[in-house]
C-alpha positions in Angstrom: 16.4 4.7 -16.6 14.0 4.3 -13.7 15.6 4.0 -10.3 14.7 3.7 -6.7 17.2 5.0 -4.2 17.2 4.5 -0.4 18.7 7.0 2.0 20.6 6.3 4.1 21.9 3.0 2.6 23.6 2.0 5.8 22.9 3.0 9.3 24.0 1.9 12.8 21.4 2.5 15.5 21.6 1.9 19.2 18.8 -0.1 20.8 16.0 2.1 21.9 16.7 4.8 19.4 14.2 5.8 16.7 15.1 5.6 13.1 13.7 6.7 9.8 14.8 5.7 6.3 13.6 7.1 3.0 12.9 5.5 -0.5 12.8 7.8 -3.5 11.9 6.9 -7.0 12.8 8.7 -10.3 9.2 8.1 -11.5 5.6 7.9 -10.1 5.0 4.4 -8.7 1.7 2.5 -8.6 2.9 0.9 -5.4 5.8 0.7 -3.1 6.7 -2.4 -1.2 9.0 -2.9 1.9 10.8 -6.1 2.7 13.0 -7.2 5.6 15.8 -9.7 5.5 17.2 -11.0 8.8 20.8 -12.0 8.9 21.2 -15.4 7.2 17.5 -15.4 6.1 15.6 -14.5 3.1 13.6 -11.3 2.3 10.2 -11.2 3.8 7.4 -9.0 2.6 6.3 -6.4 5.1 3.8 -4.2 3.5 2.5 -2.5 0.3 1.5 1.1 -0.1 -0.7 1.9 -3.1 -2.3 5.3 -2.3 -0.6 8.7 -2.2 -0.2 10.0 1.3 -1.0 6.5 2.7 0.2 5.7 6.3 0.2 2.1 7.6 1.5 0.9 11.0 2.8 -2.5 12.1 3.4 -2.2 15.9 6.5 0.1 16.1 6.9 0.4 12.4 5.3 3.2 10.4 5.2 3.3 6.6 4.3 6.3 4.7 4.0 7.1 1.0 4.5 10.6 -0.5 1.7 12.7 -2.1 3.4 12.4 -5.4 3.7 8.5 -5.1 7.4 8.6 -5.9 8.8 8.3 -2.3 8.1 6.5 0.9 9.5 6.4 4.4 9.8 3.7 7.1 10.1 4.8 10.7 11.0 2.5 13.6 10.1 3.6 17.1 12.3 2.5 20.0 14.4 0.1 18.0 14.9 -3.5 19.4 17.3 -6.3 18.7 14.5 -8.0 16.7 14.7 -5.1 14.2 18.2 -6.2 13.1 18.2 -6.8 9.4 18.3 -5.4 5.9 15.3 -3.4 4.8 14.4 -3.2 1.1 12.1 -0.8 -0.7 10.8 -1.8 -4.2 8.2 -0.7 -6.5 7.0 -0.7 -10.1 5.3 1.9 -12.3 3.0 -0.3 -14.5 -0.2 -1.6 -12.9 -0.1 -4.9 -14.7 3.7 -5.4 -14.5 5.0 -8.6 -13.1 6.5 -8.6 -9.6 9.8 -7.2 -10.7 11.5 -4.1 -9.1 13.0 -1.1 -10.7 16.1 -1.3 -8.5 16.7 -2.2 -4.9 19.3 -0.7 -2.6 19.5 -2.0 0.9 19.5 -0.2 4.2 21.2 -2.2 6.9 20.1 -1.8 10.5 22.4 -3.2 13.1 21.6 -2.9 16.8 24.5 -2.0 19.1 24.0 -2.7 22.7 25.2 0.0 25.2 25.9 -2.8 27.5 29.6 -3.5 28.3 30.8 -6.3 30.6 
């Protein structure tokens, strides 16, 4: 069947470090969406990529879709504590399909402070 996989699934990053996560699909997608879920919160839509090779930025976050429209990446520059959460990628391959996802696997970002009392 159709699948979307996220690499890595879990990642611990220290505050201030850059991080990139990748989303790969077994099929060509008409769009790829990214969501963020804060601890104790609900998933919040971040962005949708619809063109091959598309690049969009939201402050320190850069979203890219692959030329073949079957992969995407999310890059966070200089991570901050506000970046803590679970990031989801999702997509579907039918232009008129309902807002259902093929499969979602989370990537967890947790900020670790280098501060020690």
